[in-house]
C-alpha positions in Angstrom: 77.1 95.9 94.5 80.1 95.7 96.6 83.8 96.6 96.1 85.8 93.5 95.1 88.7 94.6 97.4 87.1 95.9 100.6 83.5 94.7 100.2 82.2 98.2 100.8 78.7 99.0 99.5 78.8 100.8 96.1 76.3 103.4 95.2 75.1 103.5 91.6 77.5 106.3 90.5 80.6 104.5 92.0 79.5 101.3 90.4 79.0 102.9 87.0 82.3 104.8 87.1 84.2 101.7 88.0 82.6 99.6 85.4 83.1 102.2 82.7 86.8 102.8 83.5 88.0 99.4 84.7 85.3 96.8 84.0 85.3 95.7 87.6 83.3 96.7 90.7 85.6 98.8 92.9 85.0 101.7 95.4 86.5 105.1 94.6 89.5 104.5 96.8 90.4 101.1 95.2 89.5 102.4 91.7 92.0 105.3 92.2 94.7 102.9 93.5 94.1 100.6 90.4 94.4 103.6 88.1 97.7 104.4 89.7 98.9 100.9 89.1 97.8 101.0 85.5 99.6 104.3 84.8 102.8 103.4 86.7 103.2 99.9 85.1 101.3 100.3 81.9 99.1 97.5 83.0 96.4 96.4 80.5 92.8 96.7 81.6 92.3 93.1 80.8 95.0 92.1 83.3 93.1 94.0 86.0 89.9 92.2 84.9 91.6 88.8 84.9 93.1 89.5 88.3 89.7 90.2 89.8 88.2 87.2 87.9 90.8 84.9 89.5 90.3 86.6 92.9 86.6 86.0 92.6 87.1 82.2 92.3 89.5 82.1 95.3 92.9 82.4 93.5 95.5 84.3 95.5 97.2 86.1 92.7 99.5 89.2 92.6 99.1 92.0 90.1 102.3 93.6 88.7 104.7 91.3 90.6 108.4 92.0 90.2 110.3 88.8 89.3 113.8 90.3 89.6 114.0 91.3 86.0 110.7 92.8 85.1 107.1 93.3 86.3 104.8 90.4 85.6 101.1 91.2 84.9 99.8 88.5 87.2 101.7 86.0 89.3 100.4 83.0 91.1 103.3 82.0 93.3 101.7 78.9 94.9 102.0 77.1 91.6 104.8 79.2 90.1 102.7 80.6 87.3 103.3 83.9 85.6 100.6 85.3 83.3 101.3 88.0 80.8 98.5 89.7 78.9 99.5 90.5 75.3 97.9 93.6 73.9 100.0 93.9 70.8 100.3 90.3 69.7 99.1 91.1 66.1 102.1 93.4 65.6 104.9 91.1 66.8 108.3 91.4 65.3 111.1 89.0 65.5 112.8 91.2 68.1 109.7 91.1 70.3 109.4 87.3 69.9 113.0 86.9 70.9 112.5 89.1 74.0 109.4 87.1 75.0 111.4 83.9 74.6 114.3 85.2 76.7 111.8 86.4 79.4 110.1 83.0 79.4 113.6 81.3 79.7 114.4 83.6 82.7 111.3 82.8 84.6 111.6 79.1 83.7 115.1 79.0 85.1 113.6 80.3 88.4 111.0 77.5 88.4 108.1 79.6 87.0 105.9 78.8 84.0 104.9 81.8 81.9 101.8 81.9 79.8 100.7 84.7 77.5 97.1 85.4 77.0 95.8 87.7 74.2 93.8 90.6 75.7 90.9 90.0 73.3 90.4 86.6 74.9 90.0 88.1 78.3 87.8 90.9 77.1 85.3 88.5 75.4 85.7 85.2 77.3 86.8 86.1 80.9 85.0 83.2 82.7 86.3 80.6 80.2 89.8 82.1 80.5 89.6 81.9 84.3 88.4 78.3 84.1 91.3 77.3 81.8 93.8 79.0 84.2 92.3 77.0 87.0 93.0 73.8 84.9 96.6 74.9 84.3 97.0 75.5 88.0 95.7 72.0 88.8 98.3 70.6 86.3 101.1 72.6 87.8 100.1 71.5 91.4 100.3 67.9 90.3 103.7 68.4 88.9 105.5 70.6 91.4 105.7 70.8 95.2 103.5 73.8 96.2 104.9 76.4 98.6 
């Protein structure tokens, strides 16, 4: 059991605390840092889990990336992909739908593709979600010039 950030050896208590609070293996220092990010940006736990799931398969992603207008849950700049984790998709109003559409338009104008993933999908099907994001990335690589 090693920290996914710094590869430090985790004892059982650190491992258990990290898994109970975040669902990913992090040392106390990185667990505290991630808790600060969650509190500061209201980041969903599932975004953190997806970030580390992508990192585990070699994707260089950024958590809570500022796009000039708002903070994006996960950004993969090499293929210009923004990932938003939806936690309240079942309570969507027409105002929220219009805001989402405008945000997608803003990122698309800047050359980025935005996908929205329901948090429940990440919670129950993390590996499949990561696999599908890898497929999306391959499609984007084929259609755009990578940085």
